[in-house]
C-alpha positions as a printed NumPy array, in Angstrom:
array([[-46.735,  11.719, -44.934],
       [-44.582,  14.924, -44.17 ],
       [-41.868,  12.758, -42.471],
       [-41.845,  10.577, -45.602],
       [-41.369,  13.447, -47.909],
       [-38.71 ,  15.016, -45.725],
       [-36.812,  11.66 , -45.689],
       [-37.241,  11.568, -49.395],
       [-35.895,  15.109, -49.916],
       [-32.82 ,  14.554, -47.426],
       [-32.054,  11.374, -49.199],
       [-31.993,  13.036, -52.508],
       [-29.932,  15.995, -51.306],
       [-27.433,  13.504, -49.829],
       [-27.271,  11.616, -52.924],
       [-26.7  ,  14.551, -55.148],
       [-24.165,  15.975, -52.85 ],
       [-22.092,  12.747, -52.871],
       [-22.234,  12.541, -56.633],
       [-21.115,  16.323, -57.047],
       [-18.363,  15.715, -54.905],
       [-17.27 ,  12.589, -56.746],
       [-17.566,  14.496, -60.22 ],
       [-15.425,  17.4  , -58.853],
       [-12.732,  15.325, -57.447],
       [-12.419,  13.391, -60.776],
       [-12.465,  16.62 , -62.772],
       [ -9.935,  18.326, -60.636],
       [ -7.609,  15.371, -60.092],
       [ -6.995,  14.717, -63.856],
       [ -5.427,  18.033, -64.903],
       [ -3.648,  18.473, -61.403],
       [ -1.386,  15.612, -62.711],
       [ -0.903,  17.032, -66.053],
       [  2.52 ,  19.032, -66.665],
       [  2.619,  22.272, -68.701],
       [  5.606,  24.088, -69.904],
       [  4.953,  26.89 , -67.198],
       [  5.513,  24.303, -64.475],
       [  9.035,  23.371, -65.485],
       [ 11.959,  24.923, -63.677],
       [ 13.795,  27.764, -65.601],
       [ 17.154,  26.756, -67.02 ],
       [ 19.792,  28.586, -69.148],
       [ 22.785,  27.969, -71.246],
       [ 25.749,  26.656, -69.061],
       [ 23.413,  25.401, -66.327],
       [ 24.676,  21.707, -65.06 ],
       [ 21.172,  20.507, -64.951],
       [ 21.405,  17.739, -67.632],
       [ 18.366,  15.415, -66.789],
       [ 14.957,  16.458, -65.283],
       [ 13.246,  13.224, -64.67 ],
       [ 10.009,  14.627, -63.372],
       [  8.302,  11.25 , -63.554],
       [ 11.149,   9.422, -61.619],
       [ 11.496,   6.652, -64.007],
       [ 15.269,   6.642, -64.047],
       [ 17.48 ,   4.947, -61.665],
       [ 20.21 ,   7.023, -59.955],
       [ 22.942,   5.024, -61.709],
       [ 21.583,   5.935, -65.171],
       [ 20.805,   9.541, -64.153],
       [ 24.492,   9.795, -62.642],
       [ 25.941,   8.276, -65.882],
       [ 24.059,  10.673, -68.052],
       [ 24.953,  13.693, -66.03 ],
       [ 28.623,  12.595, -66.126],
       [ 28.639,  12.038, -70.03 ],
       [ 26.738,  15.339, -70.758],
       [ 28.894,  17.525, -68.604],
       [ 32.017,  15.988, -70.113],
       [ 30.469,  16.674, -73.673],
       [ 29.706,  20.339, -72.64 ],
       [ 33.207,  20.945, -71.418],
       [ 34.902,  19.291, -74.472],
       [ 32.625,  20.38 , -77.257],
       [ 30.209,  23.395, -76.024],
       [ 27.262,  21.255, -77.011],
       [ 24.728,  20.541, -74.196],
       [ 21.999,  18.044, -74.018],
       [ 18.985,  17.789, -71.686],
       [ 16.856,  15.03 , -71.034],
       [ 13.281,  15.43 , -69.699],
       [ 10.587,  13.119, -68.547],
       [  6.902,  14.124, -67.587],
       [  3.949,  11.842, -66.42 ],
       [  1.181,  13.772, -68.62 ],
       [  0.788,  16.738, -70.578],
       [ -1.742,  19.401, -70.543],
       [ -4.902,  18.784, -72.688],
       [ -4.217,  19.498, -76.579],
       [ -0.366,  19.509, -75.889],
       [  1.676,  17.027, -77.739],
       [  5.306,  15.754, -77.112],
       [  6.603,  17.862, -79.888],
       [  4.597,  21.073, -79.042],
       [  5.92 ,  20.677, -75.248],
       [  9.366,  20.108, -76.534],
       [  9.493,  23.183, -78.624],
       [  7.775,  25.409, -76.234],
       [ 10.146,  24.176, -73.481],
       [ 13.078,  24.776, -75.616],
       [ 12.042,  28.194, -76.478],
       [ 11.516,  28.941, -72.552],
       [ 14.904,  27.88 , -71.679],
       [ 16.624,  29.288, -74.744],
       [ 14.534,  32.24 , -75.928],
       [ 17.007,  33.537, -78.41 ],
       [ 18.996,  31.933, -81.352],
       [ 22.198,  32.453, -79.456],
       [ 21.141,  31.   , -76.523],
       [ 19.855,  27.865, -78.139],
       [ 22.207,  27.326, -80.913],
       [ 24.36 ,  24.34 , -79.109],
       [ 21.267,  23.   , -77.29 ],
       [ 19.54 ,  19.706, -77.858],
       [ 16.53 ,  18.742, -75.674],
       [ 15.093,  15.287, -75.687],
       [ 11.597,  14.817, -73.896],
       [  9.346,  11.745, -73.115],
       [  5.81 ,  11.705, -72.102],
       [  5.809,   8.425, -69.843],
       [  2.026,   8.189, -69.968],
       [  1.734,   7.692, -73.67 ],
       [  5.641,   6.955, -74.192],
       [  5.541,   9.621, -77.044],
       [  8.876,  11.379, -77.474],
       [ 10.234,  14.489, -79.125],
       [ 13.407,  16.279, -79.804],
       [ 14.456,  20.014, -80.471],
       [ 18.06 ,  21.04 , -81.562],
       [ 19.724,  24.426, -82.055],
       [ 21.178,  25.627, -85.42 ],
       [ 24.518,  25.124, -84.124],
       [ 24.421,  21.301, -83.795],
       [ 22.828,  20.544, -87.023],
       [ 26.09 ,  20.069, -88.912],
       [ 26.68 ,  17.001, -86.751],
       [ 23.223,  16.035, -85.447],
       [ 21.087,  16.288, -88.612],
       [ 17.36 ,  16.187, -88.493],
       [ 17.47 ,  12.833, -89.831],
       [ 19.618,  11.544, -86.915],
       [ 17.812,  13.489, -84.303],
       [ 14.556,  11.922, -85.216],
       [ 15.981,   8.615, -85.282],
       [ 17.414,   8.992, -81.83 ],
       [ 13.747,  10.164, -80.564],
       [ 11.816,   7.642, -82.613],
       [ 13.968,   4.598, -82.813],
       [ 16.853,   4.52 , -80.208],
       [ 14.838,   5.855, -77.389],
       [ 11.691,   4.008, -78.358],
       [ 12.893,   0.452, -79.078],
       [ 13.572,  -0.447, -75.52 ],
       [ 10.203,   1.136, -74.423],
       [  8.412,  -1.159, -76.983],
       [ 10.125,  -4.147, -75.297],
       [  8.679,  -3.416, -71.902],
       [  9.062,   0.24 , -70.691],
       [ 12.837,  -0.164, -70.301],
       [ 13.248,   3.67 , -69.512],
       [ 16.927,   3.267, -68.182],
       [ 18.16 ,   1.359, -71.089],
       [ 16.124,   3.711, -73.85 ],
       [ 17.747,   6.98 , -72.197],
       [ 20.964,   5.358, -71.731],
       [ 21.132,   4.453, -75.472],
       [ 19.929,   7.669, -76.469],
       [ 22.577,   9.503, -74.376],
       [ 25.468,   7.333, -75.603],
       [ 24.4  ,   7.884, -79.261],
       [ 24.092,  11.627, -79.029],
       [ 27.388,  12.051, -77.141],
       [ 29.228,  10.161, -80.075],
       [ 27.5  ,  12.208, -82.73 ],
       [ 28.127,  15.421, -81.049],
       [ 31.607,  14.606, -80.402],
       [ 32.304,  14.079, -84.062],
       [ 32.37 ,  10.323, -84.089],
       [ 30.704,   8.396, -86.59 ],
       [ 26.966,   7.686, -85.955],
       [ 26.32 ,   4.22 , -84.555],
       [ 22.803,   4.409, -85.939],
       [ 19.464,   3.087, -84.611],
       [ 19.265,  -0.278, -82.921],
       [ 18.03 ,  -3.398, -84.836],
       [ 14.445,  -3.798, -84.413],
       [ 12.845,  -7.275, -84.437],
       [  9.609,  -7.775, -86.314],
       [  7.626,  -8.714, -83.065],
       [  8.277,  -5.513, -81.439],
       [  7.689,  -3.124, -84.424],
       [  4.137,  -2.664, -83.455],
       [  3.457,  -0.433, -80.44 ],
       [  1.737,  -1.83 , -77.561],
       [ -2.124,  -1.665, -77.585],
       [ -2.547,  -2.33 , -73.923],
       [ -3.95 ,   0.272, -71.705],
       [ -1.758,   1.996, -69.354],
       [ -2.311,   1.936, -65.521],
       [ -3.391,   5.586, -65.652],
       [ -5.81 ,   5.037, -68.564],
       [ -7.343,   2.044, -66.501],
       [ -7.496,   4.188, -63.402],
       [ -9.177,   7.144, -65.146],
       [-11.784,   4.841, -66.721],
       [-12.485,   3.093, -63.438],
       [-13.054,   6.417, -61.806],
       [-15.382,   7.571, -64.583],
       [-17.558,   4.563, -64.049],
       [-17.779,   5.176, -60.345],
       [-18.883,   8.704, -61.099],
       [-21.496,   7.352, -63.565],
       [-22.74 ,   4.832, -61.076],
       [-23.015,   7.448, -58.227],
       [-25.083,   9.692, -60.462],
       [-27.309,   6.936, -61.426],
       [-27.845,   5.981, -57.597],
       [-28.499,   9.741, -56.877],
       [-31.111,   9.88 , -59.425],
       [-33.013,   6.578, -58.851],
       [-32.723,   6.023, -55.363],
       [-35.002,   9.086, -54.303],
       [-37.582,   7.902, -56.936],
       [-37.67 ,   4.212, -55.841],
       [-37.885,   5.43 , -52.077],
       [-40.63 ,   7.772, -53.056],
       [-42.7  ,   5.184, -54.694],
       [-41.848,   2.52 , -51.792],
       [-43.61 ,   4.99 , -49.559],
       [-46.447,   5.704, -51.755],
       [-47.328,   2.04 , -51.784],
       [-46.694,   1.465, -48.052]])
């Protein structure tokens, strides 16, 4: 009888231990992949870093093209554009709040940020946001800026996560507007792509699967010792 009780106790401890490890791993892994403003590298006016593709969704060709166009724009007009991608935002953060805070981190004074534009995309949700300095608003009005973030960038993404096309189009439009050329406007949108995709992302699917496994392990950790105990009681 003592051996049976020891076996049950050891089994219970092992099951609970495995469940605890699985739960801790899940809770630790999710926020570890999130990105906060504090994790972004420092940047200042005049810095030649134009694209920070933290989630690595852009090809080298696209990134090189954007860098060349933004460098030329800065040299000819003094206006500077930064593109940012991140995989996942911290809990409670939105694309706009992240972009606003990032702008303030990079350009903490009105003078530093006056000629700056930051366009950001959260690739997990494909939510985007833009923040502009006061010095660019005479050309890049709020209406145009919002259209760049909500239409020019978003249309290719709704057609199938076409990140290179999305950022290339957004870059071309911003460069034209900030160079004093007429705004080419937002791309035409077909009715069949006006509605955002309702399919779950791979990240969401992975998280759901991990949660299910943790629940299963917790159930086993609770039920298995009881079942073993009753089995030995009947033996």
